[in-house]
ZAMARGU-4260 file (C-alpha; in steps of 0.2 Angstrom, whole numbers, plus 5000, padded with zeros to 4 digits):
<rodrens>
0) 5335/4938/5419 | 5328/4955/5419 | 5319/4962/5434 | 5310/4979/5436 | 5306/4988/5453
5) 5290/4998/5454 | 5290/5011/5467 | 5272/5013/5474 | 5264/5029/5478 | 5263/5025/5496
10) 5268/5012/5509 | 5257/4996/5511 | 5255/4983/5524 | 5248/4965/5521 | 5249/4950/5531
15) 5262/4958/5543 | 5273/4964/5529 | 5276/4982/5525 | 5281/4986/5507 | 5284/5002/5496
20) 5290/4993/5480 | 5285/4978/5469 | 5298/4969/5460 | 5293/4960/5444 | 5303/4948/5433
25) 5303/4946/5414 | 5291/4933/5408 | 5300/4917/5402 | 5299/4905/5388 | 5288/4893/5397
30) 5276/4908/5403 | 5274/4913/5385 | 5271/4895/5379 | 5258/4892/5392 | 5249/4908/5392
35) 5252/4915/5375 | 5253/4934/5370 | 5244/4946/5382 | 5237/4956/5368 | 5235/4956/5349
40) 5235/4970/5336 | 5221/4971/5323 | 5218/4984/5310 | 5202/4994/5311 | 5198/5009/5300
45) 5215/5010/5294 | 5223/5010/5312 | 5231/4998/5323 | 5221/4993/5338 | 5227/4984/5353
50) 5215/4970/5359 | 5221/4966/5377 | 5217/4949/5384 | 5213/4953/5402 | 5214/4935/5409
55) 5231/4933/5401 | 5237/4949/5407 | 5232/4945/5425 | 5240/4928/5424 | 5257/4936/5419
60) 5256/4948/5433 | 5253/4934/5445 | 5267/4924/5438 | 5280/4938/5437 | 5278/4946/5454
65) 5295/4942/5463 | 5293/4953/5479 | 5283/4955/5490 | 5273/4941/5484 | 5257/4940/5474
70) 5246/4937/5489 | 5251/4955/5495 | 5245/4964/5479 | 5226/4964/5485 | 5230/4979/5496
75) 5236/4990/5481 | 5226/5005/5476 | 5221/5007/5458 | 5235/5018/5453 | 5248/5006/5460
80) 5239/4991/5453 | 5240/4999/5436 | 5258/5003/5438 | 5262/4985/5442 | 5252/4979/5427
85) 5261/4991/5415 | 5278/4986/5422 | 5274/4968/5417 | 5267/4973/5400 | 5282/4983/5396
90) 5292/4967/5394 | 5281/4963/5379 | 5281/4981/5371 | 5299/4987/5374 | 5308/4986/5357
95) 5295/4974/5350 | 5292/4975/5332 | 5274/4977/5326 | 5264/4961/5326 | 5251/4967/5313
100) 5258/4965/5296 | 5257/4981/5285 | 5254/4979/5266 | 5268/4985/5256 | 5265/5001/5246
105) 5273/5001/5230 | 5274/5015/5218 | 5261/5014/5204 | 5267/5006/5188 | 5271/5018/5175
110) 5258/5020/5161 | 5262/5023/5143
</rodrens>
């Protein structure tokens, strides 16, 4: 199982525990089946647009925290909270093929 360590911008203390990093694990099959995808791709004005499901993202973050424990994260400042969120979402975007299907563009048929 893959894990990532997020180095925080400062040292935090919560519930008597001091921490400077947050370790997150890769989401598992059961996580995906129970929570679904954290985002979807849609086409708008000819561009791909990412629509993020905030509740699903939050559920993945809560499930994937390994250390120091999800109950400690309430102390994080916004910069560090975003870094932890991005670390979890990176498991979904790293090397992932595009989810929005692109229409194939074929050469125009020759005319006679």
